[in-house]
N, C-alpha and C positions, 0 to 999 in steps of 0.2 A: 422244715416245712410244716410238720404236724403241729409244732408249737405256734407257727404263724396262723394256721387255719383256726386253731383253738382261740387265739386272740381275736381274730375276725368274727368268729361266732359269738364270743362273749360281748363284743362291741355291738353287734347287730341285735342281740337279745336285749341288752341294756338300753339300746336306742328305742326298741319297740316298747319296752316297759315305761320308759320315760316319756313317750309320746302318745300314750294311750288316751289322753284327753281328760278334760275336767269330768268327773263323775257326777252326774245329775240325776236325781229322781224328780220327775216332772209330771204334772197333770197333762192328760191327753189333749186337752183343749189348747195347750201351749206348744204342742208338738210342731205346728207349722211355723210359728215365730222362731222356735228353737232351731229348726232346720235352716231357716234363713240366716240366723246367727252363725251357724256352722259353715254356711257358704261364704262367709267373710274370711274364712281361714282359721277360725277358732276351733280347736279340736275338742270334741265333745263325746263322752261315752254315756248315753242316756238310758235310763230305765223309765218307761212310760206307764203310767197308771192313772187311776182316778184319785182325786185329791185326798180323800180319807184314806185310801189305800196307800198313798204316798207316805203318809204319816206312819202307818204301821209297818211299812216295808223298809224304812230307813236302816241301813247297815253301815257301810263304810263310804257313803257318798260324800262328795265335797259340798254339794248345794242341793237344797230342796226348793221346788217352785210349785205353788198351789194357787188355785183360783179363789180361795177364801183365806186371806192372810191370817185370820184368827186361828185357823187350824194349827199353825206353827206353834202356838202356845202349848199344845198338847205335848210337845217335845221338851218343854222346860222342866227342870233345869239341867237334865243329864246330857241332852244331845243338842240343844240350842238355847240361846239366851237373849234373842232379839229377832224381830222380823223387820223387813223392809218392804213397804207398800210402794209399787212402782208403776202400775197401770190399772186402768178400770175398764169395765165392760158393762153390759146389761143383758137382761133376759127379753127375748122377743118370742112371738108365736109364728112359727114357720108352717106353711101349708102348700099343698100341691094342687088341690081343687079349691075354687073360691069359697070363702066363708064370710058370713055376715060380720060386719065390724062390731056388732054386739055379740061377740063370741061367748061372753060370760052368761048369756041367756040361752045358749044352745042346750037342748035336753038330749040325753043318751048319745053324746058325742063320743067318738073314739079318739083317744089322745095317746101321745107317746112322751115319756119322761125318762130321764136317767135315774138309775137306782139311788134313792136318797140315802141309803146306808153306806154307799161307797163314793158317790159323786157329790161334790159341792153343788153342781148344777141341778142335781136331783132334789136335794132339800131346799135349794133356793127357788125352784119352780113351785114347790109347795107354799113357800112364803109368799110368792107372787099371788097365788090363788087366795091366801088369807088376807093379804093387803087389798086385793080386789073386792073382797067382801066389805071392807071398811070404806073404800073409795066409792063403790057403787051402792052402798047401803043395802046389801043383800047377803045375809049370813048363810045362804044355801049354796054358794058357789063352790067352796072346797068340798062340801059333801057331795054335790052333784057330779063333780068331775073325778074325785078321788075316794072319799070315804065310803060311799055306797058301792064302790067297785073294788075296794081293797080292804085289808084289815087295819089300815091306818085310821087312827081315831083323832078327832078334834076336840080340844077342850081349852084350858088355859094355855096349854102347849099342844102342838101337833105331835102326837106320839106314834113313832114308827117302829113296828115290830121287826124282828129278824126275818121272819117269813111274811112277805107282803100280801100274798094270797090274791093277786090281781086277777080279775076276770077279763073277758075279751074286749072290754071297753078301755082298758089301760094296758098299754104295752110298756114294760119296764125294761130298760136296756142297761148293759154294762159297758158299752163303748158308744162313742158318738157316731161312728160309721153305721152301726146298727140302727141307731136312733134316726139318722137321716134316711136310711133305707125304708124305715117305717112310714115315710110320707106316702108311700103307695098303698098303705093299709089303713091309715087313720085320717081323721079330719085335720089335726094339727099336732105339732110337737112344740115343747118348750126347749129353747136352745139359746146359747150365747149369740149376741148380735154379730160379733166378729166372725164367728164360724158361719152364720147364715150368709153374711156378705161374701165370704171367701168361696162358699159353695154355690153362690148365685141362686140362693133359695128365695122364693117369695115369702115375705113375712110382714106381720103387723107390728108396728111400734106401739108399745104400751105407754100409758101415762107415766111420767117420771115419779109420781107418788107411789107407784107399785112395781116399776121395772127393775128396782135395786141398781139403778144406773147413776144416781145423782147424790153426791155427798150432802147436799143441802137438805135432803129428806131422810137423813140418817136416823133421826129420832122417830120418824114415822115407821121406818123399816123395822125398828126394834120392837114394834108391837107384835110382830110375827116370830114365834119361838118354836123350835123343833127339838124333840128329844129322840135321839137315835137309840136303837136297841141296846147299844153298849152303854146307855145311860149318859151319853154326852149331850149336854144341853147347849144349843147354839141359837143365839138371837140374830135377828135380821140385820144385815149390814149391806152397804153397797158392794157390788161384785168388784173386788179389788184384788189383783194378783199380788202375791207376796213371795219373797224368797228369804232364805237365811243361809249363811255360809256355815257348814258343819265341820270343816277341817282347817288346817293351817296351810293348805296348798296355796302357793303364790298364784298359780294359774286360776284358782277359784276367785281370787280377788280381782284379777284381770278380767275375768268373765263378768263379774258384778259391775266393774267399772264400765265395761262396754254397754251393759244394759242401761246404766244410769246416765251415760254421756249423750251428747247431741246426736251422734251417729246411731247409737242404740235406740234412742227415742224415735228417730225417723224410721227405723226399721220396724218398731212396734206399731207406729202409725200405719205403715204400709201393710201391716198384718191385721189391721182393723181395730186395734186397741187404742185407748186414749192414755198416753203417758201422764203420770202425775208430775206436776212441776210446782214445787219440789217434791221429790220422793219423801216418804215419811218413815219414821221408825219409832218403836216404843221404848228403846233404850240405847241412846246414841253412844253412851259410854262403853257399851259392849261391841259396838260396830268397829271393824278394822279402821284405823286412823285414816288410811288412804281414801276411804269412801265418805267420810263425814262431811266434807264440803258439799256433797250432793243433797244432804238430808236436813230435814227439820224434825223436831219431836212431834209426835202425834198428839195433838191437844184434845182429841175426841175420845180418848181411852175411857172405858167404863169397866165396871165389874161384870158386865154381860159378855163373858167369854166362855169358850168350852170349858167344862169342868169334869 
C-alpha cells in the first residue's frame, strides 16, 4: 500500500511539473492579450515586467515578448538569435479633462509617462515629442514638456540619466496601472493606443508621422534617437511587438504558432493590436522550421539597433 501511494505521489508531482506551462517573460502592455491566449487553454507561466527589464531579467524562460522588437537584439548571441515581429501599435495622448487639439502648444502642462529607462513606451513617448518638433516646426516641444522638468537632455540624441529628477510637472511611472491612475492628476499621459481603447480612455490620435504607428514612416521615426543611462542607443521605429523563443521546449513552439496563425491574429485584433501579415524576422534560418511558413525576412533592417 505504501509503495502504491508513493507511485501515485510521484505521478502527481511529475504531472504538475510537466504542466506548469510555457515560461514567458512579457512586457506589461501585453499582459491582457496574454491572458486571453491563456483563456484558450494554453498553459502559461508568465513573468510580467517592462520591456527593458524583460531583457535584463531573462533566466530560464521559454519565450520573451517585448513592445520594441529591437530590444531582443540585446540578447544576441548568447540567449537569442532572432526576433519575430508580429503586431504593431501606436502612441496616443490620453486625457480625463478636455485639452486643446494643439496640445503641443500647452505651457506648464502636467503630463505622465512611463519610465524611459525601463519601459519601451517611456522612451517611445520621448521620441514622439522629438518627432512632433520636426512635424510642427517647433524645436521647443520636448524641452517644454520634458527637459525643463527633468534631467533629461536633448541634443543629437535624447540623453536619459539614471536619475530622472522629474518635478511636479512630469509624473514618471513604472507600471501602466499607475500611469492610468495619473489621469486624475495630470493634463494627459502618453500610452499605447491598444491600452487606451481597452481601458475606455479618452484620447487624441497623433499624426502618423509622429505616432510611431506606421511602417511607411519608419525613416522619419529614425530621426529620434535616445541614449539610456546604460549607454544603450535606440533609434525610433514603429511600435512593433516582437518575441523570440529562448528554449527548445515544444510547447513554446506551439505557443508561437498560435500567435502567428489565424486564430491568434484574431485574438490580437480583439486586444486592440494590429497583427503583421506576414510576420517578419531578421534571421529566418535561426527560426524553428515549423514557424517559417508564417514569416518573411525583414527588409528594413539597418545598423540603427541597440548597442
